[in-house]
N, C-alpha and C positions, 0 to 999 in steps of 0.2 A: 513785480508784485504790487506796485502802486495802485493799479486799477482794481485789483482784487481786494486790497485793503479798504479802499473807498467804497467798494460795492458790498463787501461782506462784513465790515465792522471790526470790532476789537480783536476778535478771535475767529479763525476759520481752520478747517482741517483739510489736509492733502494726503493722498496715498502715494508714497514714494517707494517703489520696490516692495520690500517685505514689511516696511514700517509705516505707521500712521504718523504724520507730522502735524503738529498744531502750531500755527503761526500767530504771534502776538503783535498787534498793531497799535497799541496805546501805551503810554507810560504807566497808566494804572494797572493794566494787565501784567506788565513786566514787574511792577512793584509787588502785586498781590501773589503772583505765581512764582517768580524767581527769587524775590527777596524774602517775602514773609513765609513762603513754604520751601525755603532753600534746602532744608534737610531732605526733602523728597525730590527736589528738582535740580540737583547739582551734579548728576552723573553724566556720563557720555555714552553715546550709542556704541554698543559692543562692536569691536572690529577684530575678530579672531586672528587675522593675518597682519593687518596694518599695525595694530597695537600690540597684540600678544607676541607675535613672531618678530616683525621688523624692528620694533623698538624695545622688545622684551618686557613690555608693561612698565617701562621706566620713564616715559615721556609725560610730564605733568599735564600738558595741554590735552592729551587724548586719554588720560588715565581715568577709569571709573571712580566714582566717589567711594571712599572707604578709608580704613585706617592708614594705608600707605599714602593715599593722596593727601590726607590731613597732615601726615608727617612732612611730606614735601612742602605743603602749603605753609606750615609753621616755619620751616627753614626760610622760605622765600620772604615771608613777612619780617623775619628777624634781620636778614641781610639787606632788605630793601626798606628799612625803617627811615623815618624822616632824618634822623641824625646821620645815618650812613649815606643816604642820598646826598645830603649837603656836603659830605666829604669830597665828592667828586666834581663839585663846581669848578675848582681850578683846572681839572682835566677837560671839562666841557669848554671852558674859556680858551684853553690852550689849543684844542682841536679847532675851535672857531677861527683862531688866528691863521692856521694853515689853510682852512677852507677859504677865507677871504683872499689870501695870497694866491691860491690855486685858481680861484675864479677870475682874479684880476689879470693873471699872467699866463694862464694855461687853459683858456676856454676856446680852443681852436674850433672852427666850423660852427661856433655858437652852440655846441652840443656837449662839449667835454665836461661841462659842469655836472652832468649826471654822475660820472665816476667820482668826481670830487665830493659830491654830496654823499655818495654811497660810502666812500672811504671814511668820511667824517663820522657818520652815524655808527659804522662798524667799529671804528677805533674807540669811540666813546664807550661802547658796550664791552669791547675786549679789555679796555683798561679797567673798567669798573668790575668786571667779572674775574679776570685773570691777572690784572696788573701788567698787561702787554699792549702797548699802543701799536697802531698800524700806520706807518708813515707813507705807504703807497698801496695802490690796488694790486700791485704785483707781489705783495708780501706773502710769505709762505703760509701764514695762518689764513689768509683770504682763500687761497686755493683749497685748503683742507675744508674750510667752512662751506665754501660754495659746493664742494662735492657732496657734503652731507645735506645741504639745503636742496640740491637737485633730487637726491633720493627721497627726502621727505616730501618734496613737492609732487613727485610721481605717485607715491603711495597715498597721498592725501586727496587725490582727485577722486570724485565720485565714480564708482565703477572700476576703480583700479584693480580690485580683487573681487571676483564674483562671490567668494565665500563670505565677504563682509556684507554684501547686499542680500545674500540668501543664506542666513546662518544655519539652516538645516543641513547644509553641505558639510558642516564640521563633523557630522556623523559618519562621513565616509572615511576610510583609512587615509592616513596622511598622504601617502603616495598618489592617491586618486583625487585629492583636493585641488581644484584649479588654482594655479598661481602659488601653491605652497613652496615649491622649489625656488621660485623667483623671490619670494618673501625671505626665505632662509638665506639666500645669497646676498640680500641687502643688509642683513642683521650684523654680520661680523665687521664689515668696513665702517658701518655707522658707530658701533660700540668702540672699535679701535680708535677712531678719530676723537671721540669724547674722552676716552681714557688717556690718550696721548697728552692732551692739554692738562688734564687733572694730575697725572703722574709727574709732569714737569713742575707744576705748582707744589705738589706734595714734597718733591725732592728739595725745592727751594725752602719750604717750610721747615723741614728737618734740619737743614743747615743754617737756619736763622736768617735766610736771605729773601723770604717771601715778601712781595710788595703788598701794600694795602689794597685789598680788593674783597669782593664778596666771597670768593673761594677761600681766602685766608680766614674770614670769619667762620666759615664752616669747619675748617681744619682746627681752629683754636677751640671750637665748641663741639668737637666730634662725638663726645660722649652722649650728647642729646640725640643725635640722629642714629648713631650706632645702637643706642639703647632702645630705639624704636624699631630695630631690626633691619635698618638700611645698610647696604653694602657700599663699597667704593664705586661700584658701577652705578648705583643709584645717585650718589653724590656727583659723579661725572655728568650724568644726564641732567641732573637738577640745575647745576650751575650753567651748563651749556644752553639750557632752555632760555636763560635770560638774554643771551646774545641772539639766539634763534628768533625769539619773539619780538625783541625790541629793535634790532638794527634795521630790519627790512621795513617794518611799519613806520618807523621814524623817517627813514629815507623816502618812502613813498609820500608821506604827509608833507615833508619839506618840499619835494618836487611839486606836489599839488599846490602848495602855497606860492611857489615861484610862478607857476603857470597862471593861477588866478589873479595874483597881484599884477602880473604883466598885462592881464586883460582888464584890470580895474584900476586905472590911473588915479581916480579920486581917493580910493582907499589907501593906496600907496603913499599919496601925498599927505594924507591926514596922519599916517603913521610917522612919516618923516618930519612933519611939523612938530609932532609930539616929541620926537627924539631931539630936535633942535631946542625946544623949550627946556627939556629936562637935562639933556647931556651937553648939547652945544657941539660946535664943529671941531673943538680943540682936543677932544679925547674920545676914545672908544667907549661905548656903553659896556657896563659890567652887570653882573647878576643883581647886585644891590639896587640898581636903577629900576628893576622890573616893577617894584611896588608903585612907582610913579609913572608907569607906562601902560595904562589900562587899555589903550587902543591897540597897542602891539599884542598884548595878551589876548584881546578879543579877536584879533586876526587868527590866532592859533585855534581858539575855541570854535570860531565860525567854520574853519576848515574841517575840523573834526566832526562838526555837525553835518556839513554839506557832503563830505567825502570820507565817511568812516572807513578805516582800514583795520582788519579785513572787512569785507562787506557783511559777511554772516558771522560776526564775532561772537554773537550770543546764541550758541547752539547747545542745548542741554538735553538731558534724558531723564524721564520720570522713573524713579525706582519704586514709587508707590503712587496710588491714585491721589490726585489733587483736584480741588474744586475752585472755580472762579465764577461768581454770580450764578447763572443757571447752567454753566458748563461743568461737565465732569471729564477730566482728562485721565484716561486709564494708565495704569502701570505699563511701562514698556513703550511709551510714546516719546518721540523726538519732539522737543519744544524749541522752536526757533523764534527769536525776537527779530522782527523785521527792522533791523537797525537803520537802513537808509530811510525807510518811510517814517520812522520815529523822529528823524530830524528834518524831514521834507514834507510833512503833512500840511497841505495847504490850508487846513482849518486852524492850524496853530501858528503857521509862519506865512507872512505875506511874501509873495514872490519867493517861494522856498528854494528855487534853483539858482537864485542870485546870491553872489558872494557879498554879504553886507555885515561887516564886523560890528556895526552899531548894536546889533541884537544883544551882544554880550558885554557891553560897556560897563554894566553894573554887576558883573560876575567876577569879582577880584580874586576869588579863592581857587585852590586846586580843584580839579574835577571830582576827586574823591570826597571832598567836603560837601558836595551837593548830592552825592549818590544815596545817602541815607535819609534824606528829607522828602519834601513834597516832590513826587516824580515829575510833576509838570513844571517844576522850577529847576530841574537838572539842565546843565548846559548842553550835554550830549550823552550818547550811550556808546561811544566808540571804545571805551575801556571795559565794556561788559556790565554784568549785573549779577546779583546774588553772591554766593560764596566763590564764584569763579571770576570775580572782577579782577582786572589786571593789577597785580601787586607792584608793578614797576611804573605805574602811571605818573607819579611825581618825577621820577627820573626822566621819563619821556618828555613831559611838559617842560622841564628845565632845559633839556637839550634843544627842543624846538624853539622856545622863547629866546634863549641865548643866541642861537644861530640867526633867527629871523631879525632880531633888533640890530645885530651887527651888519647883516647883509643890507638892510634898508638904510642904515646909517652911512654905509660906504658907497652904495650903488643905487642907481635908478634902474629898475628892471624894465626892459623895453622889448617890443616885438623884434624879430630878427630882420636883418637886411636881406632882401631876396637877390636872386641872380641878376636882376635888372638894376641893382644898386639902390633900390628904394625900400624903405622900411615897410614891412607888412602892415596891412590895415588893422589887424587885430590878432587875437589868439583863438584857436579852435577850442571851445568848451563843450561841444556837443557830446552828450553821454554815449551815443551809439558809435561815434567815429573817433573821438579823441582819447578814449580810455580802453584799457585792455579788458577783454571779456573773460576774466578769471575771477577767482574768489577775492582778489585784491583790487580795490578801486584805484589802480595805478594809471597815471597818464601814459599814453604811448610816447615814445621818444619825440621830443620837440626841441626846436631851436629858440634861443632867447639871448638877448644882449644884457650884460651888466655894465652900465655906463657909470664911471666914477662920478661921485657928486661934485668933486673938484680936484684940482691938481694936489691940493693939500691932503685931501682924503686918500688919494692914491698913494702919495708919499707915506702917509701914516700906516697904511696897510702893509707896505713893503718894510718900513722901519720896524713895525711891531713884530712881524714875523722874523726879520733878521735878528732882533733881540731875543725872540723866543728860541731860535736855533742856537744862539750863543749861550743863553742863560738857563733855558729849560724852565721847570717849575717844581714846586714841592707838593708831594702827594702823601699825606699821612706820615710825614717825617722822613720821607725818602725823596731823593732828587731824581727827577725825570728829565731826560733830554729827548731830542728828536728820535733817537733810536729806541727809547724805552727807559725803564727803570735802571738806575745804576746801583749795583750791589756792593 
């Protein structure tokens, strides 16, 4: 859509199936339509099968705007407050220790880091949501979560259900609606998976053994959401959405960072030089160092600008007519912010497809702190806009920054060694061949080497994890070891 955005300007219209889509190509259009007129533009395109049947109308990401969505959103903001987010920094630092160890000693074929990164982001979110860490990718919770993710991935694809694309088909009797039986078949295993984790946490809560986590916050304040008419099924879907939305996007972004830093030695060196000035070689970086690491933080912001995940993060639906300049957007229109173009507009960014962290060296704050101001001074739009902006953005940024500064402190990321025993000349960053053609801007599997900065650094990685295995860490007053919270 880059060419169309340059040709047609800030706003243009497409016809996609039954619906008109309006595409927003400027920060001002996003600000005026999705932020300032958010009451009218915060809904989601109706999906009678994918939303109403498969997820029972209980998935916040696809739920239409209304009283129920607002109740879900209030809960999300409460459990993802700045104070609660800070509670999980010890968990993020502990998971990073295992990540470094796994990268150093279990990156066979120069590709196994993929699973290590995935375990890392999943465990951070599982600990924050349910108080259950995941020590390996073979963990039982992973299998259950991946099963749910696969179902949601199938039903989220455009065209998955003809009824969702042609809503007049809902007038047919249920048994004649194309895909209805398939949708109903997905619903029960999905809900069962969500309730299984919720019931387990609820049981721990009733016995006084529940770990500190977002789910615990919901259970301790259940009168607020039950008073809003929500059920246990809603609570189960709401908390699971944090894992569902956060682990995959953070995993993809961290892999994108690894790929682009391997391809950009100068940026990697600048980040390492900064780490040596602030942290030095004799200790690992910790969260409190981030304030003095503007270049490391800029690397994360630049990655979110260049490769936003998911690509079409900002897809809303107009419940009422809205206006922007000379445009009138009718009720019932899908509104899509062209997220990649917003960060790659050549009129705003010199060499927009080049990874250059210097662009954000003077953006020290969390992304959410720029979202409400001048839209042209926003660092990126990867976390959305309007009332549907990602409530877990701070948690995600902490995860990415803590992981990245430790990886770059411990390792130089280099291209792989080929079958001829020679290091590859570089990394493939071509958008058409190096990335998956899905709604996520994910790199295709690639090989890379993590070369220890020194023998001392490698020894410290091993020693740090050995001590972590032995000592664990404290989370909200409870001891956590490698297998999880001790009750």
